[in-house]
RODO-2510 file (C-alpha; in nm, 4 decimals, decimal comma):
residues 435
     n   res          X          Y          Z
     1     m    -0,0053     0,0131     0,0094
     2     s     0,1003     0,3735    -0,0509
     3     t    -0,0394     0,5009     0,3077
     4     k     0,2848     0,7178     0,4033
     5     p     0,3152     0,8911     0,0500
     6     i    -0,0612     0,9474     0,0190
     7     g    -0,0674     1,0773     0,3885
     8     d     0,2427     1,3096     0,3322
     9     a     0,0973     1,4474     0,0203
    10     y    -0,2329     1,5182     0,1820
    11     s    -0,0894     1,7011     0,4582
    12     l     0,1532     1,9251     0,2371
    13     y    -0,0585     1,9835    -0,0904
    14     y    -0,4391     1,9121    -0,0147
    15     d    -0,5088     2,2835     0,1506
    16     s    -0,2284     2,4721    -0,0584
    17     g    -0,2054     2,2863    -0,3671
    18     y    -0,4893     2,0522    -0,4575
    19     l    -0,4029     2,0108    -0,8083
    20     k    -0,0564     1,8747    -0,6950
    21     f    -0,2177     1,6313    -0,4729
    22     q    -0,4761     1,5379    -0,7457
    23     e    -0,1788     1,4722    -0,9727
    24     l     0,0026     1,2833    -0,7207
    25     m    -0,3123     1,0774    -0,6301
    26     k    -0,3862     0,9918    -0,9941
    27     g    -0,0397     0,8506    -1,0446
    28     i    -0,0602     0,6205    -0,7392
    29     l    -0,4051     0,4840    -0,8450
    30     d    -0,2645     0,4325    -1,1853
    31     l     0,0128     0,2363    -1,0452
    32     n    -0,2127     0,0475    -0,8265
    33     q    -0,4825    -0,1239    -1,0560
    34     d    -0,6254    -0,3063    -0,7704
    35     i    -0,7457    -0,0141    -0,5560
    36     e    -1,0594     0,1180    -0,7122
    37     r    -1,1156     0,3799    -0,4467
    38     v    -0,9389     0,5805    -0,1807
    39     q    -1,0648     0,7529     0,1256
    40     i    -0,8868     0,9514     0,3843
    41     v    -1,1089     0,9582     0,6975
    42     s    -1,0259     1,1461     1,0238
    43     v    -1,0241     0,9636     1,3728
    44     s    -1,3635     1,1424     1,4243
    45     g    -1,5071     1,0065     1,1304
    46     e    -1,5124     1,2442     0,8671
    47     a    -1,4159     1,1737     0,4930
    48     l    -1,1282     1,4321     0,4460
    49     f    -1,0696     1,3011     0,0864
    50     d    -1,2481     1,0651    -0,1667
    51     s    -1,0944     0,9714    -0,5073
    52     a    -1,4278     0,9088    -0,6223
    53     d    -1,4464     1,2962    -0,6323
    54     l    -1,1190     1,3501    -0,8470
    55     a    -1,3204     1,3701    -1,1709
    56     s    -1,5378     1,6790    -1,0472
    57     g    -1,2565     1,8703    -0,8674
    58     k    -1,2006     1,9602    -0,4928
    59     v    -1,4638     1,8614    -0,2327
    60     n    -1,5628     2,1225    -0,0003
    61     e    -1,8690     1,9282     0,1281
    62     a    -1,7991     1,7364     0,4586
    63     r    -1,8913     1,3824     0,4935
    64     t    -1,8976     1,1281     0,7734
    65     v    -1,8801     0,7559     0,8558
    66     s    -2,1426     0,6475     1,0707
    67     d    -2,0509     0,2591     1,0843
    68     k    -1,9414     0,1838     1,4168
    69     n    -1,7223    -0,1158     1,3009
    70     i    -1,5471     0,1200     1,0357
    71     l    -1,4904     0,3817     1,2930
    72     n    -1,3481     0,1422     1,5312
    73     k    -1,0906     0,0288     1,2627
    74     i    -1,0257     0,3970     1,1670
    75     n    -0,9364     0,4738     1,5148
    76     a    -0,7234     0,1638     1,5724
    77     n    -0,3459     0,2112     1,5493
    78     t    -0,3195    -0,1268     1,3360
    79     d    -0,3986    -0,2260     0,9901
    80     s    -0,7757    -0,3826     0,9655
    81     e    -0,9425    -0,5592     0,6847
    82     i    -1,3152    -0,5285     0,6092
    83     p    -1,4534    -0,8412     0,4102
    84     p    -1,7337    -0,7723     0,1628
    85     r    -2,0951    -0,8121     0,2886
    86     s    -2,2150    -1,0242    -0,0167
    87     a    -2,0514    -1,1520    -0,3527
    88     v    -1,6774    -1,1708    -0,3584
    89     s    -1,6664    -0,9629    -0,6709
    90     q    -1,7663    -0,6670    -0,4443
    91     p    -1,4487    -0,4429    -0,3358
    92     n    -1,2906    -0,5501    -0,0054
    93     q    -1,1961    -0,2831     0,2348
    94     i    -0,8727    -0,2333     0,3897
    95     i    -0,7910     0,0519     0,6797
    96     e    -0,4448     0,1726     0,7568
    97     p    -0,3627     0,4323     1,0010
    98     y    -0,1391     0,7229     0,9188
    99     f     0,0962     0,8392     1,1789
   100     e     0,2799     1,1782     1,1372
   101     d     0,6629     1,1995     1,2416
   102     f     0,5966     1,2746     1,6066
   103     g     0,3490     0,9944     1,6336
   104     a     0,0281     1,1593     1,5938
   105     h    -0,2500     0,9680     1,4470
   106     p    -0,4823     1,2384     1,2639
   107     f    -0,6478     1,0258     1,0073
   108     s    -0,6269     0,6495     0,8274
   109     i    -0,6662     0,5920     0,4812
   110     r    -0,9555     0,3531     0,3712
   111     y    -0,8772     0,1467     0,0423
   112     f    -1,1429    -0,0269    -0,1595
   113     v    -0,9828    -0,3229    -0,3342
   114     s    -1,1420    -0,5124    -0,6285
   115     y    -1,1248    -0,9022    -0,5959
   116     d    -1,1970    -0,9393    -0,9711
   117     s    -0,8500    -0,7119    -1,0370
   118     i    -0,6833    -0,8999    -0,7944
   119     s    -0,7800    -1,2539    -0,9413
   120     k    -0,6915    -1,1446    -1,2920
   121     n    -0,3601    -0,9947    -1,1841
   122     l    -0,3026    -1,2951    -0,9774
   123     f    -0,3884    -1,5085    -1,2689
   124     s    -0,1862    -1,3427    -1,4938
   125     t     0,1102    -1,3496    -1,2485
   126     v     0,0917    -1,7037    -1,2017
   127     l     0,0409    -1,8020    -1,5583
   128     t     0,3399    -1,5838    -1,6460
   129     t     0,5471    -1,7133    -1,3456
   130     l     0,4540    -2,0798    -1,4841
   131     v     0,5316    -2,0082    -1,8373
   132     l     0,8570    -1,8632    -1,7470
   133     s     0,9420    -2,1312    -1,5005
   134     l     0,8722    -2,3962    -1,7804
   135     l     1,0548    -2,1918    -2,0482
   136     l     1,3716    -2,1655    -1,8170
   137     l     1,3325    -2,5193    -1,7055
   138     s     1,3528    -2,6497    -2,0809
   139     i     1,6139    -2,4214    -2,1635
   140     s     1,8085    -2,5531    -1,8344
   141     i     1,7271    -2,9278    -1,9310
   142     l     1,8350    -2,8611    -2,2803
   143     l     2,1660    -2,7077    -2,1682
   144     i     2,2482    -2,9790    -1,9051
   145     v     2,1623    -3,2315    -2,1769
   146     f     2,4036    -3,0252    -2,4294
   147     v     2,6822    -3,0045    -2,1797
   148     v     2,6641    -3,3506    -2,0065
   149     n     2,6682    -3,4958    -2,3875
   150     r     2,9499    -3,2878    -2,4848
   151     t     3,1532    -3,3272    -2,1568
   152     i     3,0849    -3,6475    -2,0386
   153     l     2,8486    -3,8967    -2,2251
   154     n     3,0267    -3,8276    -2,5785
   155     p     3,3775    -3,8985    -2,4096
   156     i     3,2585    -4,1917    -2,2270
   157     e     3,0889    -4,3193    -2,5670
   158     v     3,4295    -4,2530    -2,7380
   159     v     3,5980    -4,4769    -2,4688
   160     i     3,3519    -4,7526    -2,4907
   161     r     3,3919    -4,7952    -2,8622
   162     g     3,7755    -4,7875    -2,8386
   163     a     3,7750    -5,0433    -2,5587
   164     r     3,5114    -5,2744    -2,7644
   165     k     3,7747    -5,2369    -3,0504
   166     i     4,0592    -5,3477    -2,8480
   167     s     3,8778    -5,6437    -2,6970
   168     l     3,7817    -5,7724    -3,0248
   169     g     4,1880    -5,7731    -3,0848
   170     d     4,2502    -5,4289    -3,2459
   171     l     4,5359    -5,3568    -3,0095
   172     s     4,6770    -5,0826    -3,2076
   173     h     4,3763    -4,8611    -3,1777
   174     t     4,4229    -4,5381    -2,9829
   175     i     4,1430    -4,3849    -2,7852
   176     e     4,1718    -4,0076    -2,8062
   177     v     3,9790    -3,7924    -2,5529
   178     g     4,0624    -3,4040    -2,4856
   179     t     3,8444    -3,3633    -2,2068
   180     k     4,1496    -3,2786    -1,9246
   181     d     3,9396    -3,4947    -1,6729
   182     e     3,8926    -3,8452    -1,5470
   183     v     3,7536    -3,9512    -1,8525
   184     e     4,0644    -3,8542    -2,0292
   185     d     4,2626    -4,0557    -1,7518
   186     l     4,0370    -4,3549    -1,8203
   187     a     4,1102    -4,3308    -2,1850
   188     l     4,4770    -4,3167    -2,1183
   189     a     4,4485    -4,6088    -1,8991
   190     v     4,3030    -4,8199    -2,1394
   191     n     4,5649    -4,7105    -2,4264
   192     q     4,8288    -4,7898    -2,1932
   193     m     4,6706    -5,1645    -2,1151
   194     a     4,6397    -5,2220    -2,4736
   195     q     5,0123    -5,1386    -2,5365
   196     t     5,0959    -5,3563    -2,2619
   197     l     4,8972    -5,6204    -2,3877
   198     r     5,0308    -5,5891    -2,7649
   199     k     5,3849    -5,6106    -2,6049
   200     n     5,2521    -5,9344    -2,4013
   201     i     5,1199    -6,0731    -2,6909
   202     k     5,4337    -6,0245    -2,9025
   203     d     5,6555    -6,1626    -2,6178
   204     l     5,4450    -6,4859    -2,6001
   205     q     5,4406    -6,5376    -2,9949
   206     e     5,8076    -6,4942    -2,9582
   207     l     5,8284    -6,7530    -2,6659
   208     d     5,5937    -6,9911    -2,8395
   209     k     5,8147    -6,9797    -3,1717
   210     l     6,0991    -7,0582    -2,9685
   211     k     5,9282    -7,3328    -2,8060
   212     d     5,8108    -7,4877    -3,1217
   213     e     6,1673    -7,4787    -3,2402
   214     f     6,2919    -7,6430    -2,9459
   215     v     6,0283    -7,9005    -2,9306
   216     f     6,1117    -7,9853    -3,3017
   217     l     6,4675    -7,9840    -3,2777
   218     a     6,4797    -8,1708    -2,9708
   219     s     6,2366    -8,4659    -3,1195
   220     h     6,4087    -8,4542    -3,4417
   221     n     6,7251    -8,4949    -3,2591
   222     l     6,6042    -8,7877    -3,0485
   223     r     6,5201    -9,0054    -3,3675
   224     t     6,8485    -9,0869    -3,4319
   225     p     6,9673    -9,2240    -3,0935
   226     l     6,6351    -9,3786    -3,0633
   227     t     6,6761    -9,5752    -3,3927
   228     v     7,0123    -9,7004    -3,2864
   229     i     6,8771    -9,8191    -2,9632
   230     k     6,5925   -10,0008    -3,1406
   231     g     6,8538   -10,1794    -3,3769
   232     y     7,0850   -10,3043    -3,1185
   233     l     6,7727   -10,4093    -2,9036
   234     e     6,6495   -10,6072    -3,2096
   235     l     6,9960   -10,7614    -3,2415
   236     i     7,0212   -10,8564    -2,8691
   237     e     6,6610   -11,0316    -2,8740
   238     e     6,7748   -11,2458    -3,1922
   239     d     7,0987   -11,3457    -2,9871
   240     k     7,0101   -11,7047    -2,8890
   241     a     7,2574   -11,6615    -2,6006
   242     v     7,0469   -11,4151    -2,4421
   243     t     6,7872   -11,6034    -2,2356
   244     g     6,6052   -11,5720    -1,9021
   245     n     6,5688   -11,2524    -1,6804
   246     i     6,7978   -11,0843    -1,9411
   247     l     6,5768   -11,1189    -2,2436
   248     d     6,2729   -11,0356    -2,0035
   249     k     6,4436   -10,6966    -1,9338
   250     i     6,5545   -10,6376    -2,2795
   251     e     6,1711   -10,6774    -2,3867
   252     k     6,0802   -10,4077    -2,1059
   253     i     6,3556   -10,1694    -2,2557
   254     a     6,2369   -10,2129    -2,5964
   255     l     5,8686   -10,1371    -2,4714
   256     s     6,0020    -9,8094    -2,3074
   257     t     6,1995    -9,7337    -2,6339
   258     k     5,8669    -9,7633    -2,8254
   259     d     5,6741    -9,5266    -2,5854
   260     l     5,9588    -9,2708    -2,6129
   261     e     5,9539    -9,2994    -2,9989
   262     r     5,5599    -9,2464    -2,9634
   263     i     5,6035    -8,9473    -2,7607
   264     t     5,8769    -8,8075    -3,0038
   265     e     5,6708    -8,8760    -3,3096
   266     t     5,3721    -8,7126    -3,1210
   267     l     5,5977    -8,3804    -3,0610
   268     l     5,7030    -8,3662    -3,4138
   269     s     5,3155    -8,4184    -3,5180
   270     l     5,2506    -8,1362    -3,2895
   271     v     5,4600    -7,8775    -3,4559
   272     s     5,3843    -7,9689    -3,8017
   273     l     5,0119    -7,9476    -3,7821
   274     e     5,0170    -7,6420    -3,5795
   275     k     5,2445    -7,4817    -3,8536
   276     g     5,0462    -7,6205    -4,1341
   277     e     5,3623    -7,7313    -4,2909
   278     e     5,2864    -8,0845    -4,3155
   279     v     5,1809    -8,2138    -4,6747
   280     a     4,8867    -8,4442    -4,6562
   281     l     4,9323    -8,7767    -4,8453
   282     k     4,5829    -8,8497    -4,9459
   283     r     4,4233    -9,1598    -5,1129
   284     s     4,1022    -9,3210    -5,0987
   285     v     4,0601    -9,5046    -4,7529
   286     d     3,7923    -9,7503    -4,6562
   287     l     3,6914    -9,6153    -4,2881
   288     v     3,5572    -9,9532    -4,1880
   289     a     3,8675   -10,1393    -4,2398
   290     m     4,0647    -9,8845    -4,0937
   291     v     3,8436    -9,8745    -3,7741
   292     e     3,8594   -10,2634    -3,7497
   293     k     4,2302   -10,2935    -3,8000
   294     i     4,2719   -10,0480    -3,5103
   295     a     4,0421   -10,2559    -3,2820
   296     d     4,2582   -10,5534    -3,3739
   297     e     4,5727   -10,3817    -3,2929
   298     l     4,4579   -10,2611    -2,9566
   299     g     4,2615   -10,5680    -2,8864
   300     s     4,5091   -10,7121    -2,6364
   301     r     4,4673   -10,3917    -2,4313
   302     a     4,0975   -10,4500    -2,4123
   303     i     4,1247   -10,8188    -2,3448
   304     e     4,3452   -10,7418    -2,0173
   305     k     4,0406   -10,5070    -1,8984
   306     k     3,7843   -10,7559    -2,0214
   307     i     3,6439   -10,4798    -2,2407
   308     s     3,4061   -10,5994    -2,5371
   309     f     3,3960   -10,4030    -2,8697
   310     i     3,0460   -10,3641    -3,0319
   311     f     3,0560   -10,2491    -3,4111
   312     e     2,7620   -10,0817    -3,5434
   313     l     2,8053   -10,0238    -3,9521
   314     p     2,5548    -9,8949    -4,1880
   315     a     2,3262   -10,1368    -4,4232
   316     d     2,4859    -9,9742    -4,7343
   317     p     2,8627    -9,9574    -4,7625
   318     l     3,0100    -9,6468    -4,6966
   319     p     3,2147    -9,4662    -4,9754
   320     k     3,5478    -9,4190    -4,9739
   321     i     3,7064    -9,0839    -4,8781
   322     e     4,0301    -8,9095    -5,0031
   323     l     4,1956    -8,9083    -4,6643
   324     d     4,5737    -8,8909    -4,5157
   325     e     4,5589    -9,2588    -4,3939
   326     a     4,8263    -9,2212    -4,1514
   327     r     4,6927    -8,9065    -3,9658
   328     i     4,3187    -9,0208    -3,9590
   329     k     4,4463    -9,3798    -3,8265
   330     q     4,6353    -9,1975    -3,5687
   331     a     4,3381    -8,9801    -3,4861
   332     l     4,0738    -9,2651    -3,4525
   333     a     4,3356    -9,5049    -3,2752
   334     g     4,3731    -9,2101    -3,0194
   335     l     3,9987    -9,1871    -2,9636
   336     i     3,9776    -9,5667    -2,9295
   337     d     4,2782    -9,5871    -2,7163
   338     n     4,1189    -9,3237    -2,4873
   339     a     3,8129    -9,5531    -2,4537
   340     i     3,9943    -9,8455    -2,3463
   341     k     4,2109    -9,6474    -2,1021
   342     f     3,9447    -9,4279    -1,9380
   343     n     3,7020    -9,7533    -1,9280
   344     k     3,5990    -9,9729    -1,6400
   345     n     3,6914   -10,3340    -1,6424
   346     e     3,4314   -10,5436    -1,8043
   347     g     3,3109   -10,2457    -1,9801
   348     k     3,1861   -10,1771    -2,3348
   349     i     3,3108    -9,9753    -2,6387
   350     i     3,0605    -9,9122    -2,9221
   351     v     3,2294    -9,7948    -3,2437
   352     k     2,9584    -9,6618    -3,4984
   353     l     3,0015    -9,5521    -3,8801
   354     e     2,7058    -9,3866    -4,0667
   355     r     2,6722    -9,1588    -4,3606
   356     k     2,4842    -8,8325    -4,2773
   357     g     2,4309    -8,6386    -4,5974
   358     n     2,7821    -8,5625    -4,7543
   359     e     2,9628    -8,6666    -4,4225
   360     v     3,0752    -8,9880    -4,2725
   361     v     3,0226    -8,9727    -3,8844
   362     v     3,2315    -9,1941    -3,6688
   363     s     3,1565    -9,2341    -3,3037
   364     v     3,3181    -9,4087    -3,0314
   365     a     3,1451    -9,4683    -2,7056
   366     d     3,2594    -9,6028    -2,3991
   367     t     3,1271    -9,6996    -2,0490
   368     g     3,3912    -9,5512    -1,8481
   369     i     3,4385    -9,2938    -1,5830
   370     g     3,3207    -8,9819    -1,7899
   371     i     3,4260    -8,6213    -1,7935
   372     p     3,3564    -8,3796    -1,5241
   373     e     3,1548    -8,0439    -1,6081
   374     g     3,4473    -7,8444    -1,5052
   375     e     3,6653    -7,9882    -1,7395
   376     k     3,4796    -8,0278    -2,0538
   377     d     3,5898    -7,6922    -2,2215
   378     k     3,9418    -7,7886    -2,1528
   379     v     3,9232    -8,1503    -2,3203
   380     f     4,0932    -8,0474    -2,6357
   381     k     4,3301    -7,7998    -2,5161
   382     k     4,7105    -7,8439    -2,5416
   383     f     4,8787    -8,0314    -2,2609
   384     h     4,5440    -8,0917    -2,0719
   385     r     4,5476    -8,3766    -1,8408
   386     a     4,2181    -8,4655    -1,6679
   387     t     4,2150    -8,4002    -1,2550
   388     d     4,1744    -8,7542    -1,1910
   389     v     4,4614    -8,8821    -1,3646
   390     l     4,6733    -8,9609    -1,0537
   391     t     4,3549    -9,1163    -0,8902
   392     y     4,3309    -9,3715    -1,2015
   393     n     4,7330    -9,3868    -1,2941
   394     y     4,6785    -9,2944    -1,6525
   395     t     4,9719    -9,2173    -1,8565
   396     g     5,0237    -8,9410    -2,1416
   397     i     5,1409    -8,5961    -2,1832
   398     g     4,8154    -8,4128    -2,2763
   399     l     4,8496    -8,4005    -2,6344
   400     g     4,6267    -8,6787    -2,7610
   401     l     4,2913    -8,5123    -2,8269
   402     y     4,4449    -8,1806    -2,9098
   403     l     4,6320    -8,3585    -3,1798
   404     t     4,3283    -8,5609    -3,2925
   405     k     4,1421    -8,2060    -3,3381
   406     l     4,4083    -8,0740    -3,5382
   407     i     4,4244    -8,3919    -3,7621
   408     i     4,0441    -8,3836    -3,8115
   409     e     4,0081    -8,0112    -3,8672
   410     s     4,3136    -8,0340    -4,1541
   411     h     4,0642    -8,2621    -4,3229
   412     q     3,7764    -8,0020    -4,3049
   413     g     3,6003    -8,2265    -4,0585
   414     k     3,4498    -8,1763    -3,7083
   415     i     3,5129    -8,3362    -3,3523
   416     w     3,2987    -8,3255    -3,0400
   417     f     3,1893    -8,5250    -2,7610
   418     e     2,8989    -8,6120    -2,5070
   419     s     2,9834    -8,7199    -2,1748
   420     e     2,8292    -8,8014    -1,8259
   421     l     3,0310    -8,8406    -1,5191
   422     g     3,0371    -9,1986    -1,4094
   423     k     2,8666    -9,3166    -1,6908
   424     g     3,1097    -9,2805    -1,9884
   425     s     3,1728    -9,0509    -2,3054
   426     t     3,1018    -9,0572    -2,6631
   427     f     3,3146    -8,8825    -2,9263
   428     y     3,1910    -8,7966    -3,2487
   429     v     3,4214    -8,7345    -3,5694
   430     s     3,2414    -8,6137    -3,9030
   431     l     3,4520    -8,6244    -4,2050
   432     p     3,3209    -8,4776    -4,5645
   433     i     3,2893    -8,7411    -4,8236
   434     n     3,3956    -8,4762    -5,0934
   435     p     3,5820    -8,1994    -4,9082
***
């Protein structure tokens, strides 16, 4: 409200310069659209001024307020409000006392306020505030999204894409982020990790190459002394003067020599197959005859454990396949040898051959110990030996199935298995008829 300015202006200008007072009152009312009318009422109830008379000039006619409720509020030294008697649209009244500089209370100012005007102004103010708030909120959200995308999300996306490339093997990829913050530190850490991995892989490749060369040279150089030992053992065995315990010991030496020769040939095959340098000597092979021959050769070992062989052959003869006979025989012999080795006494081995489309599938099933779930993904890995090897005292260096897989895949074939712990395993080999 404008109580103090109105009261001061009335005291200064009303009697000496009414026009000046009129101009001030019009200015005040124009600035306060919610105030419809203003009265200056003395504490005795006399209406000293009424803005309703501004249009007709100075008022000389004295008017009094007779309503006791209003007179009590005019004489009060505090603000008072008088609610409308009927509808809300009628003006409400507010009475504010005017005090002179020395504390005297000569009159009060009575304001007539319009609810309609207040409601309109309030609605307009609320609407404007709401629109501005929504506008500012939208601008703020857009600004935040822009800033977050530019400074955080986009750099993080660059790091994620770079890390994905590195995880897929592109170790030469460099992540470049110029944010000068933690995201850039993360990108530098990933780049450093990729460089370290690249160096480690290169070192491992060099080490693997040296390992292959060592295995090849060592195995190759073992061939000559083994051949000499085998030759002399054969001569000694043919000597009729050697009998009894000595001949017995020589036969055991010969068996151990054969084992050592087999390990040597296995290591040589490993290096050749891994490098892909071995030339396949392919010819037409009868797989049925090959499997039967392998079973005959390993029959003595099966007899020792009272294991029976069961062959399941197709009704129609299988076609011959172009294969490296020696290598395929080595692979299938390894599977049948494992079926004997890991089988139970008085167990069974079922060897099945069948044609499926353009492939011949050979399966070797046993009733042995089976493979634990935790080792199934390691079966075809190099130098893997089952965790129960010590329990069952099985021999081998863990290369049999790895070599078998290399041989089968070199013929564009596939190898897989099914196994249940304690009930046995079945290994499958599929070879294309027309590779």
